[in-house]
C-alpha positions in Angstrom: 0.3 0.1 0.1 1.5 3.1 -1.1 1.0 7.0 0.6 0.0 8.8 -1.8 -0.5 12.6 -1.7 -3.0 14.5 -2.8 -3.2 18.4 -3.1 -1.2 18.4 0.2 -3.2 15.6 2.2 -2.4 12.0 2.4 -4.3 9.4 1.3 -3.8 5.3 1.4 -3.5 4.1 -2.4 -3.1 0.7 -3.8 -2.6 0.6 -7.3 -2.3 -2.3 -10.0 1.5 -2.4 -10.4 2.2 -2.6 -6.3 -0.4 -5.2 -6.9 -0.8 -7.3 -9.9 -3.3 -9.9 -10.6 -1.8 -12.6 -10.4 -1.0 -11.5 -6.2 -5.3 -11.2 -6.0 -5.7 -14.7 -7.3 -3.0 -16.4 -5.0 -5.0 -15.0 -2.6 -9.0 -15.9 -3.6 -7.8 -19.0 -4.6 -9.6 -21.3 -3.0 -13.4 -19.2 -2.6 -16.2 -19.5 -4.5 -16.9 -15.6 -5.2 -21.0 -15.5 -5.5 -22.5 -12.3 -7.2 -26.5 -11.5 -6.1 -27.8 -9.6 -8.3 -27.5 -9.1 -11.9 -28.7 -5.3 -12.2 -26.5 -2.3 -12.1 -22.9 -3.7 -11.1 -23.4 -7.1 -11.2 -23.3 -7.8 -14.2 -19.6 -5.7 -14.8 -18.1 -7.1 -11.9 -19.1 -10.6 -12.4 -17.8 -10.6 -15.6 -15.1 -9.2 -15.2 -14.3 -11.5 -12.7 -14.7 -14.1 -14.5 -12.3 -13.0 -17.4 -9.1 -12.3 -14.9 -9.9 -16.1 -13.7 -12.1 -16.0 -10.5 -14.2 -18.7 -9.6 -17.7 -17.0 -9.9 -21.3 -17.9 -10.0 -23.9 -15.1 -10.0 -27.3 -15.3 -8.3 -30.4 -14.3 -9.6 -34.1 -14.2 -10.1 -35.4 -17.3 -11.8 -38.2 -16.1 -14.5 -36.8 -12.1 -14.4 -35.3 -10.0 -17.1 -31.4 -9.6 -15.9 -31.9 -13.6 -15.7 -32.8 -13.7 -18.9 -29.4 -11.6 -19.5 -27.0 -13.3 -17.4 -27.8 -16.9 -19.0 -27.2 -15.0 -22.5 -23.6 -13.6 -20.9 -22.5 -16.9 -20.6 -23.8 -17.7 -16.2 -25.2 -21.5 -17.2 -28.1 -22.3 -14.7 -27.0 -25.4 -12.5 -23.7 -25.1 -13.3 -22.4 -21.0 -12.7 -26.3 -19.1 -12.1 -28.6 -20.6 -9.2 -31.3 -19.1 -7.9 -30.0 -16.4 -5.1 -30.2 -18.5 -2.0 -28.5 -21.3 -3.8 -25.6 -18.9 -4.9 -25.5 -17.7 -1.1 -24.8 -21.0 -0.1 -22.5 -22.0 -2.3 -20.4 -18.6 -2.2 -17.6 -18.1 0.2 -17.4 -14.2 -0.8 -21.2 -12.5 -1.4 -21.7 -9.6 -3.3 -24.0 -8.2 -2.0 -25.1 -6.4 -5.4 -28.7 -6.1 -5.3 -29.9 -2.5 -5.4 -30.6 -0.4 -2.0 -34.7 -1.9 -1.8 -33.8 -5.4 -3.0 -30.9 -6.2 -0.2 -33.6 -4.3 2.7 -36.3 -7.3 0.9 -33.6 -9.7 0.7 -32.1 -9.6 3.2 -33.6 -12.1 5.8 -33.5 -14.8 3.1 -29.8 -14.1 3.1 -28.8 -13.8 5.9 -28.8 -17.9 7.1 -25.6 -18.4 4.6 -24.0 -15.8 6.2 -22.0 -18.8 8.0 -18.9 -18.4 9.6 -15.6 -17.0 7.7 -17.1 -15.4 5.0 -17.2 -12.5 3.7 -20.1 -9.7 2.8 -19.1 -7.2 0.4 -20.9 -4.1 -0.7 -19.9 -1.8 -3.3 -22.6 0.2 -2.0 -22.4 1.6 1.6 -25.8 2.3 2.8 -27.4 -1.1 3.7 -25.0 -1.1 6.6 -24.1 2.8 7.2 -28.4 2.6 7.6 -28.7 0.4 9.7 -31.4 1.2 11.2 -33.6 1.7 8.4 -32.8 -0.9 6.4 -32.6 -4.0 9.1 -29.1 -5.4 7.6 -26.5 -6.1 10.5 -24.3 -8.7 9.5 -23.4 -12.0 11.7 -20.4 -10.9 14.4 -18.1 -13.9 12.6 -18.1 -12.7 8.7 -15.9 -9.8 6.7 -18.4 -7.2 6.0 -15.8 -5.4 3.5 -17.0 -3.2 0.7 -15.3 -2.5 -3.4 -17.4 1.3 -4.6 -16.4 1.8 -8.1 -16.2 5.5 -8.5 -18.4 4.8 -12.0 -21.5 2.5 -12.9 -21.5 -1.5 -13.7 -21.7 -0.5 -17.2 -18.5 1.6 -17.3 -16.9 -1.0 -15.2 -17.0 -3.7 -17.7 -16.4 -1.1 -21.1 -13.1 0.0 -19.4 -12.1 -3.2 -18.8 -12.7 -4.5 -22.1 -10.2 -1.3 -23.2 -7.7 -2.6 -21.3 -8.5 0.7 -18.6 -9.8 0.8 -15.1 -12.8 2.4 -13.0 -10.7 3.8 -9.7 -12.8 2.4 -6.5 -13.2 2.6 -3.1 -13.2 0.2 -0.5 -13.7 -0.4 3.5 -13.1 -2.6 5.8 -16.5 -2.7 8.1 -15.6 -5.5 10.3 -12.7 -8.2 10.2 -14.0 -11.3 11.7 -10.8 -13.6 9.7 -7.8 -11.5 10.1 -8.1 -11.4 6.8 -10.4 -8.9 5.5 -8.3 -6.5 4.0 -6.5 -9.1 1.9 -9.6 -10.7 -0.1 -11.0 -6.9 -0.1 -8.3 -5.1 -1.9 -8.2 -8.8 -4.1 -11.1 -8.1 -5.5 -11.0 -4.8 -6.0 -7.5 -5.7 -7.8 -10.1 -8.9 -9.7 -12.8 -6.3 -10.6 -10.7 -3.9 -12.5 -10.3 -1.3 -10.8 -7.6 1.2 -11.8 -6.4 2.2 -8.8 -8.3 1.2 -5.1 -8.7 4.4 -1.9 -9.3 3.8 1.6 -12.7 5.0 2.8 -15.2 3.6 5.3 -19.0 2.8 4.5 -20.0 6.1 5.8 -18.3 8.4 3.7 -18.3 5.8 1.1 -22.4 6.0 1.1 -22.1 10.4 1.9 -20.3 10.9 -1.2 -21.7 9.0 -3.2 -25.6 10.5 -1.8 -23.7 13.8 -2.7 -22.3 13.1 -6.1 -25.5 11.4 -7.7 -27.6 14.1 -6.3 -25.2 16.7 -7.4 -21.9 17.0 -9.9 -23.3 13.5 -11.1 -26.0 13.7 -12.3 -28.9 15.3 -10.5 -27.1 19.5 -10.7 -25.6 18.1 -14.1 -28.7 17.9 -15.7 -30.5 20.4 -13.4 -27.4 23.5 -15.5 -27.5 21.3 -18.8 -31.3 22.5 -19.0 -31.2 26.0 -17.2 -28.4 26.5 -19.7 -31.0 24.8 -22.9 -34.4 26.4 -21.8 -32.0 30.2 -21.8 -30.5 29.7 -25.0 -34.3 29.4 -25.9 -35.6 31.2 -24.7 -33.7 33.6 -26.3 -33.8 32.9 -30.0 -31.8 29.8 -30.9 -32.6 26.4 -32.5 -32.6 23.4 -30.3 -30.2 22.2 -32.3 -27.8 25.6 -31.5 -28.4 25.5 -27.9 -27.9 21.5 -27.5 -24.0 21.8 -29.1 -23.5 24.4 -27.3 -25.1 23.2 -24.0 -24.3 19.4 -23.9 -21.6 17.7 -27.3 -19.3 20.7 -26.8 -19.1 19.8 -23.7 -19.1 16.0 -23.6 -17.0 16.1 -26.7 -14.7 18.1 -26.9 -13.8 19.8 -23.3 -14.7 17.0 -20.3 -12.3 14.3 -22.6 -9.1 17.5 -22.1 -9.8 18.1 -18.4 -9.9 14.2 -17.9 -7.2 14.3 -19.1 -4.6 16.6 -17.5 -7.0 19.3 -15.3 -8.9 22.3 -15.8 -6.6 24.1 -16.0 -5.1 22.9 -19.1 -8.5 23.1 -20.6 -8.6 26.1 -20.3 -5.1 27.5 -21.6 -6.5 24.9 -24.6 -8.7 27.2 -25.2 -9.9 30.8 -26.9 -8.2 33.8 -24.4 -12.4 35.4 -24.7 -13.7 31.9 -23.4 -10.4 31.7 -20.5 -11.1 35.1 -19.5 -15.1 34.7 -19.0 -14.7 31.5 -17.7 -12.7 32.7 -15.0 -15.1 35.9 -14.6 -18.0 33.0 -14.0 -17.1 30.8 -12.2 -17.1 32.4 -9.0 -20.8 33.5 -9.3 -21.4 30.2 -10.4 -19.6 28.9 -6.9 -21.8 30.8 -4.4 -25.5 30.5 -6.0 -24.9 26.5 -6.2 -22.2 25.7 -2.5 -25.4 26.6 -0.3 -26.9 23.8 -2.2 -24.6 21.4 -2.1 -23.9 22.8 1.6 -28.3 21.7 2.3 -27.9 18.7 -0.1 -25.3 17.4 2.3 -26.5 18.1 5.2 -29.6 15.9 3.8 -27.7 13.0 3.2 -26.2 13.0 6.7 -29.6 13.2 8.7 -30.8 9.9 6.8 -33.1 12.0 5.4 -32.4 11.0 1.4 -32.2 7.2 2.5 -35.4 7.1 4.2 -37.3 8.9 0.9 -35.0 6.2 -1.3 -36.7 3.7 1.0 -39.8 5.0 1.2 -39.9 5.0 -2.7 -39.1 2.3 -4.0 -39.7 -0.2 -1.8 -43.3 1.1 -3.0 -45.1 -1.5 -5.3 -45.9 1.3 -8.0 -42.3 2.9 -8.2 -41.0 0.8 -11.8 -43.8 2.4 -13.4 -43.7 6.0 -11.7 -40.0 5.7 -12.3 -40.0 5.1 -16.8 -42.8 8.0 -16.0 -40.7 10.3 -15.2 -37.6 9.1 -17.3 -39.8 9.4 -20.5 -40.4 12.9 -19.5 -36.7 13.4 -19.5 -36.2 11.1 -22.8 -39.0 13.0 -24.3 -37.8 16.7 -23.1 -36.9 18.5 -26.3 -33.8 18.8 -24.8 -32.9 15.3 -25.1 -34.7 14.5 -28.2 -32.3 17.3 -29.9 -29.9 15.1 -29.0 -30.9 11.7 -30.0 -30.7 13.6 -33.3 -27.8 14.9 -33.0 -25.7 11.6 -31.8 -27.3 10.6 -35.2 -25.4 12.8 -36.8 -21.9 12.6 -35.5 -19.2 11.2 -38.1 -18.7 7.9 -37.1 -22.3 7.3 -37.5 -22.4 8.2 -41.1 
């Protein structure tokens, strides 16, 4: 484990160079990794582990679209694909990758299979951090660990196939066996992490919930829509408004600051753009920081978690969610985006 300096703060980091895949395979050579859930994170992590040479099985409900997806991905019923409880019984490491709501629902059936010496693995600190609300309290004789890729399961798989990796955080909540840490790091390398940085379950879920509602999803959509609407209200066409708001950001500028940082991206734009960006970042910061502070307070209080639990547990949740996503998809901005993407040179 290396000590790395991030902006003057020292953190524990594990890289692939110091912890090669061969070492991870050796540590987990006698383990059976049962990936429970094949929705968002499950496919990427399970397939990456399988391709990296680990002993992996999948647990998923039969007669579901995700069961069929697992079969299509090469998991064989009765050999590497089982009902959830059977997979949990077979696994020595249980990767609990169901949605937060489903974790609560399935927990009473899963818990009896957490026998002494096993490891319970999460990719989100939600269930453990808010266990007074979720009821997820593991037995004291199992390891409770976390590896949280900082991206979707789709991105994790795509970057793995490209020979890259998404950075992941890792945490140990309970070390019952004395080998929780080596299991955690080996799994982090096995799922294809770029590097691993240390956290704890509470910090992971607080930062994750804030990020999803903030710059990763909620805030970015709100800001993009606000700019798009102002341009449209001032006579700009949908194509022009979308290109200036979304297309230039995602196709031109984001790759630049992803590569070498915001200052480098600024340096590769016109002096007019630089001046305007430097002048206006302050007002945007001042306008949005109170919103982020309120958001973080809602996360830390447990209110955001409770809202998620209450909403996601309703029988008509999926139906209402699909209606909201449909409205987003069919908004003028994103209908314009569909056309713009079709016009990209690689699609013609």
